[in-house]
Backbone and ligand atoms as CSV (ligand in chain L), in Angstrom:
chain,resi,resn,atom,element,x,y,z
A,1,MET,N,N,121.114,97.822,96.763
A,1,MET,CA,C,119.819,98.259,96.121
A,1,MET,C,C,118.959,98.907,97.141
A,2,ALA,N,N,118.947,98.454,98.269
A,2,ALA,CA,C,118.041,99.047,99.353
A,2,ALA,C,C,118.411,100.499,99.616
A,3,GLU,N,N,119.687,100.720,99.624
A,3,GLU,CA,C,120.211,102.128,99.820
A,3,GLU,C,C,119.752,103.072,98.695
A,4,VAL,N,N,119.840,102.552,97.533
A,4,VAL,CA,C,119.490,103.337,96.423
A,4,VAL,C,C,117.937,103.708,96.444
A,5,SER,N,N,117.123,102.752,96.713
A,5,SER,CA,C,115.668,102.970,96.768
A,5,SER,C,C,115.391,103.868,97.926
A,6,GLY,N,N,116.130,103.705,98.989
A,6,GLY,CA,C,115.918,104.611,100.198
A,6,GLY,C,C,116.184,106.031,99.830
A,7,ALA,N,N,117.205,106.337,99.050
A,7,ALA,CA,C,117.531,107.665,98.631
A,7,ALA,C,C,116.421,108.219,97.717
A,8,VAL,N,N,115.886,107.413,96.887
A,8,VAL,CA,C,114.835,107.775,95.917
A,8,VAL,C,C,113.581,108.153,96.758
A,9,ASP,N,N,113.268,107.320,97.817
A,9,ASP,CA,C,112.112,107.530,98.625
A,9,ASP,C,C,112.309,108.871,99.364
A,10,ASP,N,N,113.462,109.083,99.911
A,10,ASP,CA,C,113.696,110.313,100.620
A,10,ASP,C,C,113.389,111.514,99.736
A,11,GLU,N,N,113.878,111.463,98.453
A,11,GLU,CA,C,113.714,112.622,97.559
A,11,GLU,C,C,112.229,112.751,97.308
A,12,LEU,N,N,111.537,111.711,97.012
A,12,LEU,CA,C,110.142,111.729,96.745
A,12,LEU,C,C,109.395,112.244,97.971
A,13,TYR,N,N,109.671,111.731,99.168
A,13,TYR,CA,C,109.014,112.179,100.322
A,13,TYR,C,C,109.212,113.719,100.532
A,14,ARG,N,N,110.409,114.220,100.291
A,14,ARG,CA,C,110.646,115.624,100.520
A,14,ARG,C,C,109.737,116.460,99.592
A,15,GLU,N,N,109.593,115.946,98.286
A,15,GLU,CA,C,108.838,116.624,97.318
A,15,GLU,C,C,107.359,116.612,97.724
A,16,ILE,N,N,106.896,115.533,98.220
A,16,ILE,CA,C,105.545,115.478,98.691
A,16,ILE,C,C,105.262,116.502,99.821
A,17,LEU,N,N,106.077,116.566,100.726
A,17,LEU,CA,C,105.983,117.420,101.895
A,17,LEU,C,C,106.022,118.915,101.422
A,18,LEU,N,N,106.966,119.228,100.593
A,18,LEU,CA,C,107.064,120.590,100.166
A,18,LEU,C,C,105.902,120.992,99.322
A,19,ASP,N,N,105.319,120.073,98.555
A,19,ASP,CA,C,104.153,120.379,97.772
A,19,ASP,C,C,103.020,120.710,98.592
A,20,HIS,N,N,102.856,119.970,99.775
A,20,HIS,CA,C,101.706,120.191,100.662
A,20,HIS,C,C,101.880,121.522,101.414
A,21,TYR,N,N,103.243,121.774,101.803
A,21,TYR,CA,C,103.487,123.027,102.491
A,21,TYR,C,C,103.307,124.197,101.594
A,22,ARG,N,N,103.644,124.183,100.358
A,22,ARG,CA,C,103.474,125.320,99.493
A,22,ARG,C,C,102.038,125.513,98.962
A,23,HIS,N,N,101.401,124.388,98.830
A,23,HIS,CA,C,100.020,124.373,98.266
A,23,HIS,C,C,99.126,123.647,99.209
A,24,PRO,N,N,98.883,124.164,100.436
A,24,PRO,CA,C,98.110,123.422,101.360
A,24,PRO,C,C,96.672,123.133,100.871
A,25,ARG,N,N,96.205,121.850,101.123
A,25,ARG,CA,C,94.832,121.462,100.856
A,25,ARG,C,C,93.936,121.645,102.073
A,26,HIS,N,N,92.732,122.063,101.814
A,26,HIS,CA,C,91.765,122.114,102.918
A,26,HIS,C,C,92.151,123.243,103.996
A,27,ARG,N,N,92.739,124.289,103.459
A,27,ARG,CA,C,93.153,125.406,104.367
A,27,ARG,C,C,91.884,126.256,104.526
A,28,GLY,N,N,91.579,126.586,105.687
A,28,GLY,CA,C,90.436,127.471,105.980
A,28,GLY,C,C,89.570,126.963,107.158
A,29,GLU,N,N,88.352,127.285,107.062
A,29,GLU,CA,C,87.427,126.843,108.236
A,29,GLU,C,C,86.214,126.220,107.571
A,30,VAL,N,N,85.807,125.196,108.240
A,30,VAL,CA,C,84.564,124.513,107.793
A,30,VAL,C,C,83.330,125.340,108.293
A,31,GLU,N,N,82.330,125.494,107.410
A,31,GLU,CA,C,81.141,126.247,107.800
A,31,GLU,C,C,80.235,125.382,108.741
A,32,ALA,N,N,79.687,125.972,109.700
A,32,ALA,CA,C,78.764,125.326,110.696
A,32,ALA,C,C,79.494,124.045,111.206
A,33,PRO,N,N,80.634,124.196,111.857
A,33,PRO,CA,C,81.475,122.988,112.169
A,33,PRO,C,C,80.746,122.204,113.397
A,34,SER,N,N,80.913,120.922,113.469
A,34,SER,CA,C,80.411,120.195,114.548
A,34,SER,C,C,81.394,120.385,115.804
A,35,ALA,N,N,82.634,120.744,115.479
A,35,ALA,CA,C,83.605,120.978,116.517
A,35,ALA,C,C,84.807,121.658,115.936
A,36,THR,N,N,85.540,122.384,116.850
A,36,THR,CA,C,86.853,122.870,116.483
A,36,THR,C,C,87.846,122.522,117.574
A,37,ALA,N,N,89.044,122.538,117.249
A,37,ALA,CA,C,90.107,122.204,118.279
A,37,ALA,C,C,91.416,123.048,117.924
A,38,HIS,N,N,92.109,123.344,118.905
A,38,HIS,CA,C,93.298,124.090,118.719
A,38,HIS,C,C,94.450,123.327,119.170
A,39,GLY,N,N,95.540,123.350,118.380
A,39,GLY,CA,C,96.801,122.618,118.780
A,39,GLY,C,C,97.953,123.578,118.860
A,40,HIS,N,N,98.773,123.423,119.869
A,40,HIS,CA,C,99.935,124.366,120.001
A,40,HIS,C,C,101.221,123.456,120.330
A,41,ASN,N,N,102.191,123.684,119.592
A,41,ASN,CA,C,103.463,122.983,119.994
A,41,ASN,C,C,104.542,123.963,120.359
A,42,PRO,N,N,104.654,124.147,121.653
A,42,PRO,CA,C,105.618,125.205,122.179
A,42,PRO,C,C,107.053,124.978,121.774
A,43,LEU,N,N,107.398,123.689,121.576
A,43,LEU,CA,C,108.787,123.387,121.214
A,43,LEU,C,C,109.228,123.975,119.951
A,44,CYS,N,N,108.281,124.122,118.976
A,44,CYS,CA,C,108.593,124.670,117.674
A,44,CYS,C,C,107.841,125.955,117.353
A,45,GLY,N,N,106.668,126.217,118.071
A,45,GLY,CA,C,105.947,127.407,117.861
A,45,GLY,C,C,104.857,127.198,116.880
A,46,ASP,N,N,104.499,125.951,116.530
A,46,ASP,CA,C,103.431,125.653,115.602
A,46,ASP,C,C,102.138,125.854,116.268
A,47,GLU,N,N,101.210,126.410,115.417
A,47,GLU,CA,C,99.858,126.635,115.893
A,47,GLU,C,C,98.858,126.081,114.794
A,48,VAL,N,N,97.871,125.320,115.192
A,48,VAL,CA,C,96.896,124.814,114.230
A,48,VAL,C,C,95.557,124.825,114.863
A,49,ASP,N,N,94.566,125.243,113.945
A,49,ASP,CA,C,93.138,125.104,114.274
A,49,ASP,C,C,92.487,124.182,113.318
A,50,VAL,N,N,91.831,123.204,113.843
A,50,VAL,CA,C,91.164,122.264,113.046
A,50,VAL,C,C,89.696,122.440,113.220
A,51,SER,N,N,88.898,122.440,112.147
A,51,SER,CA,C,87.415,122.515,112.209
A,51,SER,C,C,86.948,121.382,111.394
A,52,LEU,N,N,85.763,120.818,111.857
A,52,LEU,CA,C,85.238,119.653,111.167
A,52,LEU,C,C,83.716,119.570,111.350
A,53,ARG,N,N,83.171,118.851,110.400
A,53,ARG,CA,C,81.666,118.668,110.437
A,53,ARG,C,C,81.412,117.191,110.200
A,54,LEU,N,N,80.696,116.613,111.122
A,54,LEU,CA,C,80.235,115.185,111.011
A,54,LEU,C,C,78.900,115.113,110.378
A,55,ARG,N,N,78.695,114.061,109.603
A,55,ARG,CA,C,77.379,113.916,109.033
A,55,ARG,C,C,77.172,112.377,108.743
A,56,ASP,N,N,76.060,111.818,109.239
A,56,ASP,CA,C,75.756,110.423,108.997
A,56,ASP,C,C,76.925,109.473,109.220
A,57,GLY,N,N,77.597,109.705,110.314
A,57,GLY,CA,C,78.708,108.791,110.679
A,57,GLY,C,C,79.935,109.041,109.937
A,58,GLU,N,N,79.918,110.094,109.132
A,58,GLU,CA,C,81.202,110.408,108.310
A,58,GLU,C,C,81.787,111.697,108.686
A,59,LEU,N,N,83.042,111.784,108.498
A,59,LEU,CA,C,83.747,113.101,108.620
A,59,LEU,C,C,83.516,113.809,107.345
A,60,GLN,N,N,82.378,114.561,107.279
A,60,GLN,CA,C,82.023,115.095,105.948
A,60,GLN,C,C,83.043,116.124,105.461
A,61,GLN,N,N,83.447,116.992,106.362
A,61,GLN,CA,C,84.313,118.057,105.908
A,61,GLN,C,C,85.300,118.405,107.108
A,62,VAL,N,N,86.604,118.685,106.636
A,62,VAL,CA,C,87.534,119.090,107.619
A,62,VAL,C,C,88.472,120.098,107.017
A,63,ALA,N,N,88.925,121.071,107.868
A,63,ALA,CA,C,89.779,122.114,107.329
A,63,ALA,C,C,90.736,122.513,108.498
A,64,PHE,N,N,91.817,123.186,108.112
A,64,PHE,CA,C,92.760,123.583,109.126
A,64,PHE,C,C,93.270,125.073,108.776
A,65,GLN,N,N,93.660,125.768,109.734
A,65,GLN,CA,C,94.443,126.939,109.508
A,65,GLN,C,C,95.479,127.094,110.597
A,66,GLY,N,N,96.448,127.915,110.388
A,66,GLY,CA,C,97.491,127.996,111.436
A,66,GLY,C,C,98.812,128.428,110.794
A,67,GLN,N,N,99.824,128.418,111.625
A,67,GLN,CA,C,101.127,128.747,111.112
A,67,GLN,C,C,102.168,127.875,111.879
A,68,GLY,N,N,103.186,127.566,111.161
A,68,GLY,CA,C,104.209,126.753,111.861
A,68,GLY,C,C,105.248,126.239,110.797
A,69,CYS,N,N,106.037,125.286,111.221
A,69,CYS,CA,C,107.048,124.823,110.347
A,69,CYS,C,C,106.458,123.982,109.148
A,70,SER,N,N,107.306,123.684,108.196
A,70,SER,CA,C,106.849,122.912,107.068
A,70,SER,C,C,106.303,121.538,107.435
A,71,ILE,N,N,106.871,120.890,108.439
A,71,ILE,CA,C,106.378,119.583,108.813
A,71,ILE,C,C,104.974,119.715,109.403
A,72,SER,N,N,104.667,120.546,110.192
A,72,SER,CA,C,103.309,120.690,110.879
A,72,SER,C,C,102.325,121.110,109.808
A,73,MET,N,N,102.680,121.994,108.935
A,73,MET,CA,C,101.681,122.455,107.981
A,73,MET,C,C,101.415,121.362,106.912
A,74,ALA,N,N,102.481,120.689,106.488
A,74,ALA,CA,C,102.316,119.592,105.466
A,74,ALA,C,C,101.553,118.451,106.048
A,75,SER,N,N,101.784,118.211,107.315
A,75,SER,CA,C,101.079,117.118,107.962
A,75,SER,C,C,99.554,117.475,108.082
A,76,ALA,N,N,99.286,118.687,108.304
A,76,ALA,CA,C,97.782,119.128,108.504
A,76,ALA,C,C,97.167,118.991,107.165
A,77,SER,N,N,97.856,119.439,106.086
A,77,SER,CA,C,97.261,119.402,104.745
A,77,SER,C,C,97.095,117.934,104.285
A,78,MET,N,N,98.092,117.108,104.505
A,78,MET,CA,C,97.965,115.625,104.159
A,78,MET,C,C,96.878,114.948,104.975
A,79,MET,N,N,96.825,115.279,106.302
A,79,MET,CA,C,95.803,114.657,107.104
A,79,MET,C,C,94.441,114.997,106.548
A,80,ALA,N,N,94.136,116.274,106.305
A,80,ALA,CA,C,92.785,116.750,105.890
A,80,ALA,C,C,92.507,116.006,104.603
A,81,GLU,N,N,93.341,115.926,103.720
A,81,GLU,CA,C,93.169,115.185,102.419
A,81,GLU,C,C,92.810,113.745,102.659
A,82,GLU,N,N,93.489,113.148,103.469
A,82,GLU,CA,C,93.251,111.709,103.805
A,82,GLU,C,C,91.944,111.311,104.517
A,83,VAL,N,N,91.594,112.248,105.416
A,83,VAL,CA,C,90.556,111.789,106.344
A,83,VAL,C,C,89.166,112.325,105.853
A,84,GLU,N,N,89.151,113.389,105.028
A,84,GLU,CA,C,87.802,113.914,104.684
A,84,GLU,C,C,86.972,112.914,103.837
A,85,GLY,N,N,85.718,112.823,104.260
A,85,GLY,CA,C,84.838,111.943,103.498
A,85,GLY,C,C,84.872,110.502,104.026
A,86,ARG,N,N,85.683,110.236,104.999
A,86,ARG,CA,C,85.780,108.800,105.482
A,86,ARG,C,C,84.808,108.578,106.630
A,87,PRO,N,N,84.296,107.367,106.776
A,87,PRO,CA,C,83.460,106.951,107.914
A,87,PRO,C,C,84.331,107.137,109.170
A,88,LEU,N,N,83.699,107.475,110.286
A,88,LEU,CA,C,84.455,107.794,111.497
A,88,LEU,C,C,85.387,106.579,112.005
A,89,PRO,N,N,84.957,105.360,111.925
A,89,PRO,CA,C,85.826,104.273,112.347
A,89,PRO,C,C,87.088,104.270,111.606
A,90,GLU,N,N,87.009,104.569,110.254
A,90,GLU,CA,C,88.206,104.642,109.337
A,90,GLU,C,C,89.057,105.741,109.725
A,91,VAL,N,N,88.506,106.856,110.103
A,91,VAL,CA,C,89.310,108.061,110.528
A,91,VAL,C,C,90.081,107.701,111.836
A,92,HIS,N,N,89.369,107.043,112.793
A,92,HIS,CA,C,90.087,106.740,114.013
A,92,HIS,C,C,91.188,105.704,113.788
A,93,ASP,N,N,90.941,104.745,112.888
A,93,ASP,CA,C,91.858,103.722,112.517
A,93,ASP,C,C,93.117,104.382,111.913
A,94,LEU,N,N,92.900,105.367,111.065
A,94,LEU,CA,C,93.986,106.070,110.401
A,94,LEU,C,C,94.874,106.831,111.322
A,95,ILE,N,N,94.200,107.519,112.299
A,95,ILE,CA,C,94.886,108.231,113.350
A,95,ILE,C,C,95.780,107.245,114.105
A,96,SER,N,N,95.210,106.084,114.442
A,96,SER,CA,C,95.983,105.157,115.280
A,96,SER,C,C,97.192,104.582,114.396
A,97,ARG,N,N,96.949,104.322,113.205
A,97,ARG,CA,C,98.059,103.814,112.370
A,97,ARG,C,C,99.139,104.819,112.174
A,98,PHE,N,N,98.766,106.043,111.976
A,98,PHE,CA,C,99.701,107.214,111.833
A,98,PHE,C,C,100.557,107.297,113.083
A,99,ARG,N,N,99.896,107.242,114.166
A,99,ARG,CA,C,100.522,107.337,115.482
A,99,ARG,C,C,101.511,106.138,115.646
A,100,GLY,N,N,101.068,105.010,115.126
A,100,GLY,CA,C,101.915,103.830,115.170
A,100,GLY,C,C,103.215,103.917,114.439
A,101,LEU,N,N,103.063,104.618,113.254
A,101,LEU,CA,C,104.177,104.911,112.381
A,101,LEU,C,C,105.181,105.863,113.026
A,102,LEU,N,N,104.651,106.973,113.535
A,102,LEU,CA,C,105.557,108.021,113.991
A,102,LEU,C,C,105.884,107.947,115.487
A,103,VAL,N,N,104.982,107.609,116.274
A,103,VAL,CA,C,105.258,107.660,117.718
A,103,VAL,C,C,105.718,106.270,118.278
A,104,GLU,N,N,105.083,105.187,117.842
A,104,GLU,CA,C,105.385,103.931,118.304
A,104,GLU,C,C,106.448,103.203,117.492
A,105,GLY,N,N,106.838,103.843,116.350
A,105,GLY,CA,C,107.925,103.244,115.564
A,105,GLY,C,C,107.646,101.915,114.989
A,106,ARG,N,N,106.419,101.736,114.656
A,106,ARG,CA,C,106.031,100.411,114.131
A,106,ARG,C,C,106.441,100.326,112.592
A,107,ASP,N,N,106.616,99.108,112.236
A,107,ASP,CA,C,107.023,98.854,110.817
A,107,ASP,C,C,105.937,99.217,109.843
A,108,PRO,N,N,106.170,100.151,108.899
A,108,PRO,CA,C,105.175,100.633,107.973
A,108,PRO,C,C,104.560,99.482,107.244
A,109,ALA,N,N,105.288,98.335,107.048
A,109,ALA,CA,C,104.773,97.158,106.325
A,109,ALA,C,C,103.616,96.510,107.104
A,110,GLU,N,N,103.564,96.617,108.408
A,110,GLU,CA,C,102.451,96.007,109.125
A,110,GLU,C,C,101.345,96.988,109.373
A,111,LEU,N,N,101.430,98.220,108.922
A,111,LEU,CA,C,100.399,99.234,109.280
A,111,LEU,C,C,99.429,99.426,108.070
A,112,GLY,N,N,99.672,98.694,106.971
A,112,GLY,CA,C,98.798,98.826,105.854
A,112,GLY,C,C,99.087,100.053,105.102
A,113,ASP,N,N,98.336,100.380,104.058
A,113,ASP,CA,C,98.541,101.389,103.072
A,113,ASP,C,C,98.358,102.766,103.770
A,114,LEU,N,N,99.271,103.628,103.870
A,114,LEU,CA,C,99.113,104.930,104.476
A,114,LEU,C,C,99.203,106.073,103.365
A,115,GLY,N,N,99.315,105.651,102.157
A,115,GLY,CA,C,99.406,106.565,101.045
A,115,GLY,C,C,100.554,107.560,101.245
A,116,ASP,N,N,100.196,108.884,100.848
A,116,ASP,CA,C,101.288,109.935,100.936
A,116,ASP,C,C,101.750,110.142,102.432
A,117,LEU,N,N,101.000,109.692,103.338
A,117,LEU,CA,C,101.345,109.941,104.752
A,117,LEU,C,C,102.680,109.270,105.074
A,118,GLU,N,N,103.053,108.295,104.299
A,118,GLU,CA,C,104.377,107.647,104.541
A,118,GLU,C,C,105.512,108.649,104.332
A,119,ALA,N,N,105.191,109.697,103.648
A,119,ALA,CA,C,106.258,110.755,103.302
A,119,ALA,C,C,106.654,111.381,104.661
A,120,LEU,N,N,105.860,111.191,105.728
A,120,LEU,CA,C,106.190,111.793,106.995
A,120,LEU,C,C,107.012,110.880,107.887
A,121,SER,N,N,107.175,109.598,107.390
A,121,SER,CA,C,107.821,108.519,108.235
A,121,SER,C,C,109.245,108.974,108.585
A,122,GLY,N,N,109.929,109.768,107.753
A,122,GLY,CA,C,111.327,110.157,108.041
A,122,GLY,C,C,111.502,110.975,109.318
A,123,VAL,N,N,110.475,111.619,109.775
A,123,VAL,CA,C,110.584,112.556,110.916
A,123,VAL,C,C,110.633,111.706,112.168
A,124,ARG,N,N,110.326,110.413,112.200
A,124,ARG,CA,C,110.208,109.747,113.463
A,124,ARG,C,C,111.551,109.652,114.188
A,125,LYS,N,N,112.676,109.845,113.502
A,125,LYS,CA,C,113.985,109.796,114.079
A,125,LYS,C,C,114.253,111.050,115.006
A,126,TYR,N,N,113.349,112.018,114.818
A,126,TYR,CA,C,113.630,113.298,115.526
A,126,TYR,C,C,112.337,113.609,116.437
A,127,LEU,N,N,112.506,113.446,117.707
A,127,LEU,CA,C,111.397,113.637,118.670
A,127,LEU,C,C,110.692,114.915,118.477
A,128,ALA,N,N,111.425,116.061,118.353
A,128,ALA,CA,C,110.791,117.297,118.259
A,128,ALA,C,C,109.980,117.466,116.894
A,129,ARG,N,N,110.451,116.812,115.912
A,129,ARG,CA,C,109.704,116.809,114.613
A,129,ARG,C,C,108.476,115.959,114.688
A,130,VAL,N,N,108.557,114.867,115.420
A,130,VAL,CA,C,107.376,113.969,115.604
A,130,VAL,C,C,106.192,114.839,116.223
A,131,LYS,N,N,106.575,115.670,117.151
A,131,LYS,CA,C,105.529,116.554,117.810
A,131,LYS,C,C,104.871,117.509,116.722
A,132,CYS,N,N,105.800,117.983,115.834
A,132,CYS,CA,C,105.275,118.872,114.759
A,132,CYS,C,C,104.297,118.028,113.896
A,133,ALA,N,N,104.732,116.901,113.448
A,133,ALA,CA,C,103.863,116.052,112.562
A,133,ALA,C,C,102.545,115.629,113.195
A,134,MET,N,N,102.654,115.357,114.568
A,134,MET,CA,C,101.469,114.899,115.230
A,134,MET,C,C,100.401,115.953,115.580
A,135,LEU,N,N,100.864,117.223,115.618
A,135,LEU,CA,C,100.101,118.308,116.110
A,135,LEU,C,C,98.673,118.373,115.521
A,136,PRO,N,N,98.558,118.437,114.214
A,136,PRO,CA,C,97.202,118.534,113.641
A,136,PRO,C,C,96.391,117.211,113.879
A,137,TRP,N,N,97.032,116.111,114.009
A,137,TRP,CA,C,96.324,114.895,114.342
A,137,TRP,C,C,95.757,114.866,115.705
A,138,VAL,N,N,96.516,115.365,116.638
A,138,VAL,CA,C,96.050,115.389,118.046
A,138,VAL,C,C,94.841,116.425,118.097
A,139,ALA,N,N,94.945,117.525,117.372
A,139,ALA,CA,C,93.827,118.482,117.310
A,139,ALA,C,C,92.579,117.804,116.633
A,140,LEU,N,N,92.851,117.054,115.646
A,140,LEU,CA,C,91.746,116.373,114.952
A,140,LEU,C,C,91.034,115.397,115.902
A,141,GLU,N,N,91.820,114.686,116.635
A,141,GLU,CA,C,91.283,113.673,117.624
A,141,GLU,C,C,90.449,114.380,118.677
A,142,GLU,N,N,90.972,115.580,119.111
A,142,GLU,CA,C,90.256,116.298,120.161
A,142,GLU,C,C,88.917,116.809,119.581
A,143,GLY,N,N,88.928,117.258,118.334
A,143,GLY,CA,C,87.762,117.825,117.735
A,143,GLY,C,C,86.718,116.697,117.493
A,144,LEU,N,N,87.208,115.588,117.097
A,144,LEU,CA,C,86.274,114.341,116.946
A,144,LEU,C,C,85.659,113.984,118.253
A,145,SER,N,N,86.458,113.896,119.284
A,145,SER,CA,C,85.894,113.482,120.621
A,145,SER,C,C,84.869,114.527,121.137
A,146,ARG,N,N,85.117,115.775,120.814
A,146,ARG,CA,C,84.179,116.750,121.172
A,146,ARG,C,C,82.867,116.616,120.362
A,147,ALA,N,N,82.974,116.460,119.142
A,147,ALA,CA,C,81.823,116.366,118.255
A,147,ALA,C,C,80.978,115.074,118.516
A,148,GLU,N,N,81.759,113.949,118.746
A,148,GLU,CA,C,81.134,112.677,118.944
A,148,GLU,C,C,80.452,112.679,120.384
A,149,GLY,N,N,81.062,113.304,121.373
A,149,GLY,CA,C,80.606,113.394,122.645
A,149,GLY,C,C,79.224,114.217,122.645
A,150,GLU,N,N,79.157,115.264,121.915
A,150,GLU,CA,C,77.959,116.099,121.911
A,150,GLU,C,C,76.829,115.306,121.233
A,151,ARG,N,N,77.268,114.611,120.161
A,151,ARG,CA,C,76.235,113.848,119.441
A,151,ARG,C,C,75.578,112.702,120.303
A,152,GLY,N,N,76.530,112.006,121.029
A,152,GLY,CA,C,76.176,110.765,121.682
A,152,GLY,C,C,75.458,111.008,123.014
L,1,ZN,ZN,ZN,107.142,122.423,113.946
């Protein structure tokens, strides 16, 4: 049974990724951003620019643009969808849980609900793909630290 549900998950995950790749959410640039950050993954050639605006302790708006493989672009789209409108501590928590899933290889069951982001869990077997998936998140983190540094 486990094998069967695994195959179903893989298919579902593939569809979620393709949907975000073909119809990216939050693509573009935030107006009057608190910070921007650029990410580059030379291994794959992915480029991503993240712009964001903080307001009242929340990540009020976030957008990305760039070009790269389907994993990096789908990850950017999913990230923007998940983090926009969240209080900053929740955004940092989500970044850390996503990193736990992909980089640290932690059990998804102990990371709490990651929503559609779990669709990216399949890439953790491939180091080069992990870098693709993490690229927009690293840029987001850099942008946040710039924005929060200036504010503080
Ligand atoms: Zn890539």
